N, C-alpha and C positions, 0 to 999 in steps of 0.2 A: 690899236686893233679895231677901232670902230670903222676904219676905212674898209677893211676886209669884210666885216659883218654887214655893212651897208652895201646895197646893190648900186654902186656908183657906175656911171657909164664912162667909157674911154673918150678920147678926143674925137673919135669918129662918130660918136653918138650911139654906138652899139654896146653890147656887154663888153667889159674889159677882157682882153686876151689873157691866156694863161701866163704868158711872159710878164705882162703888166702885173698880174696878181702875184706872181712869184717875186717880182721886184719889190712891190709894196710890202709883201709879207717879210721879205728879207730886211728891208729898211726898218720896219716896225719891230721885228724881233730883235734887231741890233739895238735899237733905241730902248726897247723894253729891258734887255739884259743890262745895258749901261745904267738905266734908272734903278733897277733892282740891286745892282752891285753898289751903287751910291747909297741906297737906303740901308743895305746891310752894313756898309762901312760906317755910316753915321750911328747906327744902332750899337755896333760893337765898340765904337769910340766912347759912347755914353756909358756903356756898361764897364768899360775899362776905367773910366774916371771914377765911377762908384767904387770899384774894387780898389783902386789906388787910395782913395780917401779912407776906406774901411781899413785897409792894411796899415796906413799911417796912424789911424786912431788906435788900432790894436797895439801898435808899437808904443805909442804914447802911454796907453794904459799899462803896458808891461813895464815901461820905465818907471812910472809912478809906483807901481807895485814893488819894484825893486827898492826904490827909496823908502817905501813904507816898511819893507822888511828890514832895511838898515835902521830905520827909526825904532822898530820893535826891538831889535838887538840892542840898540843904545839904551832903550827903556829898561830892558832886562838887566843890563850891566849896571845902570844907575839904580835900579831897584835893589840889586844885591849890595850895592854900596850904601843903601839906606839913606840916600839923599832924596827925600820925598818930593820936594817941589820940582826937581829936575826930571825924575821919572814920570811924574804926572804930566809934565809938559811934553815929554817925548811920547807918551801914550796918546795924548790928544792929537799931536802931529801925525802919528801913525794912523789913527782912525780917520782923520781927514784925508790923508793921502790914499788910503784904501777905498774910501767912498769915491774920491775923484777917479781912481783907477777903474772902479766898477762902472761908473757912469760912462767913461770913455770906451770901455770894452763893449757895453751895450749899444752905444751909438755906432761903434765900428762894426759890430755884428749886423746891425740893421743895414748899413751901407753895403757890406759884402752880400747880404741877402738880396739886395736890389740888383746886384750884378749877375746873379746866378739864375738860370743857366746862361752860359755865354753864347747861346744860339740866337741869331737875329729873328725872333719870333714874328715881328711885324713884316719883315721881308719875306719870310716863308709863307705867311698868310697871303701876302700880295701876289706872290708867284703862283700860288694855288688858284687864286681868283682869276689871274690872267690865263692860266691853262684852261680853266673851266670856261671862260669867255670864248677863247679860241676854239675849243672843242664844240661848244654850242653853235658858233658861227659856221664852222665847217659842216656840222650836221644839218643846219638850216639851209646852207648853200647846196648840199647834196640832195635835199628834198625838193628844192626849187627847179 
């Protein structure tokens, strides 16, 4: 966009013609749109990776919680059978599994939080800056 904003002269040495300006603007807008789409694609890919990792960690936490529930059920059964060393061991295993599930769930929540919102914020800011630059260049050109 700097080419339009700067008062470059054409090959003949005079001010560029309207056709040349339109051609330059078309080329630059096309390049700008491609660059902005590439930026948006890269940003959405990154957010998708974070969401995938977070969902996987949530799933791992859920699986460990399920094993913890199974261990607690085994502990209750063993407690009712009054086999003290066995239920104590099952209770310790259940507590460890629930702690691990809680840690995985918290890490997964953090990963999902980094992926939200799924809007490419950097690309949106960049497009707004480009629009502002073009608007300012057009206004400056109109005043000259």
